[in-house]
C-alpha positions as CSV (number, residue, x, y, z in Angstrom):
1,X,49.2,48.5,2.6
2,X,47.9,52.0,3.3
3,X,44.1,52.2,2.6
4,X,44.5,55.3,0.4
5,X,46.9,53.4,-1.8
6,X,44.6,50.4,-2.0
7,X,41.7,52.6,-3.0
8,X,43.8,54.2,-5.8
9,X,44.8,50.7,-7.2
10,X,41.2,49.5,-7.0
11,X,39.8,52.5,-8.8
12,X,42.5,52.2,-11.5
13,X,41.5,48.5,-12.1
14,X,37.8,49.5,-12.4
15,X,38.7,52.2,-14.9
16,X,41.4,50.5,-17.0
17,X,40.6,46.8,-16.7
18,X,36.8,46.6,-16.0
19,X,36.1,49.7,-18.0
20,X,33.4,51.0,-15.7
21,X,31.6,54.2,-16.7
22,X,32.5,57.6,-15.3
23,X,29.4,57.8,-13.2
24,X,30.1,54.4,-11.6
25,X,33.7,55.4,-10.9
26,X,32.6,58.7,-9.3
27,X,30.0,56.8,-7.1
28,X,32.7,54.2,-5.9
29,X,35.2,57.0,-5.3
30,X,32.8,59.0,-3.1
31,X,31.8,55.9,-1.1
32,X,35.4,54.9,-0.6
33,X,36.4,58.4,0.4
34,X,33.8,58.2,3.2
35,X,35.4,55.0,4.3
36,X,38.9,56.4,4.1
37,X,38.0,59.4,6.2
38,X,36.5,57.0,8.8
39,X,39.7,55.0,8.9
40,X,41.7,58.3,9.3
41,X,39.5,59.4,12.2
42,X,40.0,56.1,14.0
43,X,43.8,56.1,13.1
44,X,43.4,52.8,11.2
45,X,44.9,53.8,7.9
46,X,46.5,50.4,7.1
47,X,44.8,47.2,5.9
48,X,46.3,45.3,8.8
49,X,44.0,47.2,11.2
50,X,40.8,46.5,9.4
51,X,38.7,43.7,10.9
52,X,35.1,42.6,10.5
53,X,34.4,44.3,13.8
54,X,35.8,47.6,12.5
55,X,33.6,47.4,9.4
56,X,30.5,46.8,11.6
57,X,31.5,50.0,13.5
58,X,31.7,51.8,10.2
59,X,28.1,50.6,9.3
60,X,26.9,51.8,12.7
61,X,28.5,55.2,12.0
62,X,26.7,55.4,8.7
63,X,23.4,54.5,10.3
64,X,23.9,57.1,13.1
65,X,24.7,59.8,10.5
66,X,21.2,59.5,9.1
67,X,21.8,57.6,5.9
68,X,19.0,55.4,4.7
69,X,19.6,51.6,4.4
70,X,19.8,51.7,0.6
71,X,22.7,54.2,0.8
72,X,24.4,52.2,3.5
73,X,24.1,49.1,1.4
74,X,25.7,50.9,-1.6
75,X,28.6,52.1,0.5
76,X,29.1,48.6,2.0
77,X,29.1,47.2,-1.6
78,X,32.0,49.6,-2.5
79,X,34.0,48.6,0.6
80,X,33.2,44.9,0.0
81,X,34.5,45.2,-3.5
82,X,37.7,47.0,-2.3
83,X,38.6,44.2,0.1
84,X,37.7,41.5,-2.4
85,X,40.2,43.1,-4.7
86,X,42.8,43.2,-2.0
87,X,42.3,39.5,-1.1
88,X,42.3,38.4,-4.7
89,X,45.6,40.2,-5.3
90,X,47.1,38.8,-2.0
91,X,47.4,42.2,-0.4
92,X,45.6,40.8,2.6
93,X,45.4,37.2,3.9
94,X,41.8,37.4,5.3
95,X,38.9,39.3,3.8
96,X,37.3,41.2,6.7
97,X,34.2,42.1,4.5
98,X,33.5,38.6,3.3
99,X,30.7,37.8,5.8
100,X,29.4,41.4,6.4
101,X,25.7,41.3,5.4
102,X,23.7,44.2,4.0
103,X,21.3,46.0,6.3
104,X,17.8,44.6,5.9
105,X,15.4,47.0,4.2
106,X,12.0,46.9,2.7
107,X,12.2,47.8,-0.9
108,X,10.0,50.7,-1.9
109,X,7.9,50.3,-5.0
110,X,8.7,52.9,-7.6
111,X,6.0,55.5,-8.3
112,X,4.5,55.7,-11.7
113,X,2.3,58.1,-13.7
114,X,-0.2,57.2,-16.4
115,X,0.3,57.8,-20.1
116,X,-2.4,60.5,-20.3
117,X,-0.5,62.6,-17.7
118,X,2.7,62.3,-19.7
119,X,0.9,63.5,-22.9
120,X,-0.5,66.5,-20.9
121,X,3.1,67.6,-20.3
122,X,3.4,68.3,-24.0
123,X,0.6,70.8,-23.9
124,X,2.3,72.7,-21.0
125,X,5.6,72.6,-22.9
126,X,4.0,74.1,-26.0
127,X,2.4,76.8,-24.0
128,X,5.3,77.7,-21.6
129,X,8.7,76.6,-23.0
130,X,10.9,78.5,-25.4
131,X,12.1,75.2,-26.8
132,X,9.0,72.9,-26.7
133,X,10.3,70.5,-29.3
134,X,13.3,69.7,-27.1
135,X,11.2,69.3,-24.0
136,X,8.8,67.0,-25.7
137,X,11.5,64.7,-27.2
138,X,13.3,64.5,-23.9
139,X,10.1,63.3,-22.2
140,X,9.1,61.1,-25.1
141,X,12.5,59.2,-25.3
142,X,12.8,58.8,-21.5
143,X,9.3,57.2,-21.5
144,X,9.0,55.7,-24.9
145,X,12.4,54.0,-24.8
146,X,12.7,53.7,-21.0
147,X,16.2,55.2,-20.9
148,X,18.3,56.4,-18.0
149,X,19.0,60.1,-18.0
150,X,22.8,59.6,-18.6
151,X,21.9,57.4,-21.6
152,X,19.6,60.0,-23.0
153,X,22.3,62.8,-22.7
154,X,25.0,60.6,-24.3
155,X,23.0,59.9,-27.5
156,X,24.5,60.9,-30.8
157,X,22.6,61.3,-34.1
158,X,24.2,58.1,-35.4
159,X,22.6,56.1,-32.5
160,X,19.2,56.8,-33.9
161,X,18.1,54.7,-36.9
162,X,14.7,56.0,-38.1
163,X,14.3,53.4,-40.9
164,X,14.9,50.4,-38.5
165,X,13.1,52.2,-35.7
166,X,15.8,51.6,-33.1
167,X,18.2,53.5,-30.8
168,X,21.6,52.1,-29.9
169,X,22.1,52.9,-26.2
170,X,25.4,52.8,-24.3
171,X,24.3,51.7,-20.8
172,X,26.0,50.9,-17.5
173,X,29.5,49.5,-17.8
174,X,29.6,50.8,-21.4
175,X,27.4,47.9,-22.5
176,X,25.6,48.5,-25.8
177,X,22.0,47.5,-26.3
178,X,19.3,48.0,-29.0
179,X,16.1,49.7,-27.9
180,X,13.0,49.7,-30.2
181,X,11.4,53.1,-31.0
182,X,7.6,53.1,-31.3
183,X,5.7,54.9,-34.0
184,X,4.3,57.5,-31.7
185,X,7.8,58.2,-30.3
186,X,9.1,58.4,-33.8
187,X,6.6,61.2,-34.7
188,X,7.9,63.3,-31.8
189,X,11.5,62.6,-32.7
190,X,11.0,63.6,-36.3
191,X,9.3,66.8,-35.2
192,X,12.3,67.6,-33.1
193,X,14.8,66.7,-36.0
194,X,12.8,69.0,-38.3
195,X,13.4,71.9,-35.9
196,X,17.1,71.0,-35.7
197,X,18.2,70.3,-39.2
198,X,21.7,69.2,-40.4
199,X,22.8,67.3,-37.3
200,X,26.0,65.4,-38.2
201,X,26.2,61.7,-37.3
202,X,28.9,62.1,-34.6
203,X,27.1,65.1,-33.1
204,X,24.8,65.1,-30.0
205,X,21.3,64.0,-30.9
206,X,19.7,66.4,-28.3
207,X,21.0,69.9,-28.0
208,X,19.6,73.3,-27.0
209,X,19.2,76.1,-29.5
210,X,22.8,77.0,-29.1
211,X,23.9,73.6,-30.2
212,X,25.1,72.5,-26.7
213,X,24.5,68.8,-25.7
214,X,21.8,68.5,-23.0
215,X,23.1,67.4,-19.6
216,X,21.5,65.5,-16.6
217,X,20.8,68.5,-14.4
218,X,18.9,70.2,-17.3
219,X,16.9,67.1,-18.0
220,X,16.0,66.7,-14.3
221,X,14.9,70.3,-14.1
222,X,12.7,70.0,-17.2
223,X,11.1,66.7,-16.1
224,X,10.5,68.0,-12.6
225,X,8.9,71.2,-13.9
226,X,6.4,69.5,-16.3
227,X,5.7,66.4,-14.2
228,X,4.8,68.7,-11.3
229,X,2.0,70.1,-13.4
230,X,0.3,66.8,-14.1
231,X,1.0,64.6,-11.0
232,X,1.3,64.8,-7.2
233,X,3.6,61.8,-6.7
234,X,6.7,62.6,-4.6
235,X,9.3,61.6,-7.2
236,X,9.1,63.7,-10.4
237,X,12.4,62.8,-12.0
238,X,13.5,61.3,-15.3
239,X,13.7,57.9,-13.7
240,X,9.9,58.2,-12.9
241,X,9.3,58.0,-16.7
242,X,11.5,54.9,-16.9
243,X,9.6,53.3,-14.0
244,X,6.3,54.2,-15.7
245,X,7.4,52.7,-19.1
246,X,8.5,49.4,-17.5
247,X,5.3,49.1,-15.5
248,X,3.0,50.0,-18.4
249,X,4.8,47.4,-20.6
250,X,4.2,44.7,-18.1
251,X,0.6,45.9,-17.5
252,X,0.0,45.3,-21.2
253,X,1.4,41.8,-21.2
254,X,5.1,42.3,-22.2
255,X,7.5,39.5,-21.5
256,X,9.6,40.1,-18.4
257,X,12.8,39.1,-20.1
258,X,12.1,41.4,-23.0
259,X,11.5,44.3,-20.6
260,X,14.8,43.4,-18.9
261,X,16.7,43.8,-22.2
262,X,15.0,47.1,-23.0
263,X,15.9,48.5,-19.6
264,X,19.4,47.1,-19.8
265,X,19.3,45.4,-16.4
266,X,22.1,43.0,-15.5
267,X,19.8,40.7,-13.5
268,X,16.2,39.7,-13.9
269,X,15.5,40.3,-10.2
270,X,16.0,44.0,-10.8
271,X,13.3,44.0,-13.4
272,X,10.9,41.9,-11.3
273,X,10.2,44.9,-9.0
274,X,7.9,46.2,-11.7
275,X,5.8,43.1,-11.5
276,X,5.1,44.1,-7.9
277,X,4.1,47.6,-9.1
278,X,1.7,46.1,-11.6
279,X,0.1,43.9,-8.9
280,X,-0.3,46.8,-6.6
281,X,-2.0,48.8,-9.4
282,X,-4.3,45.8,-10.0
283,X,-5.2,45.7,-6.3
284,X,-5.8,49.4,-6.2
285,X,-8.1,49.2,-9.2
286,X,-10.0,46.3,-7.7
287,X,-10.5,48.1,-4.4
288,X,-11.8,51.2,-6.2
289,X,-14.2,49.5,-8.5
290,X,-15.2,46.0,-7.3
291,X,-18.4,45.9,-5.2
292,X,-17.0,43.0,-3.2
293,X,-13.7,44.8,-2.4
């Protein structure tokens, strides 16, 4: 089978059968387009020409192009999924990607900021922004509920239950989860709702003053602007607030499995990275303050 046709069938299954999210489909499509172009360049546009040796050549090409190991591993995962699909559906007799391992990489610990710095962003928003209520509620929900930026933007008014103090979140793979809303977060949210009265249940929870739903690029711009004023860490993105929330919960004794559910992680191993962050913070505090350090 021609590779381009196989990719089309695979993406259709992911969309219609597995019901993957739009963002996931776009990521897989981009990864597989890179692989397809590589096959075209090498004139190996049919599955019969794809061997494990050819896939290793593809990995070398990605490495030589300057991609980091995390990005290479993601593209390999997309290609691995493609050939697993082909093998499962008997399009190929041997899966050439079955024994291709991921490039070894040292996992970087996520950077976090302290709660005091997050609160300081509110002061700057009130002084500088034309819509301070929106800026404050964006930062508060990202941190207070540890949401992904896409999850935040997708919230409707009906997803927020003020009485029960919860938010219903549609996460990766369209999986729904319930996230608690703390009292302090609720105060900021109520402040925002007071400034945006009469939002219907099926309307976007967070909108600009023109009533337009917020979008990821806007959220990234806002968080980068205000986090830049309170911290010098390299990553000043919405995900930094999510990292910080997870780390702070574990620092304060939260159960690892509970944090996993709040974050919407598929595997506990993904959440465990934050235990390492907490340990590193503990070591740092010890070195700074203990006379025997």
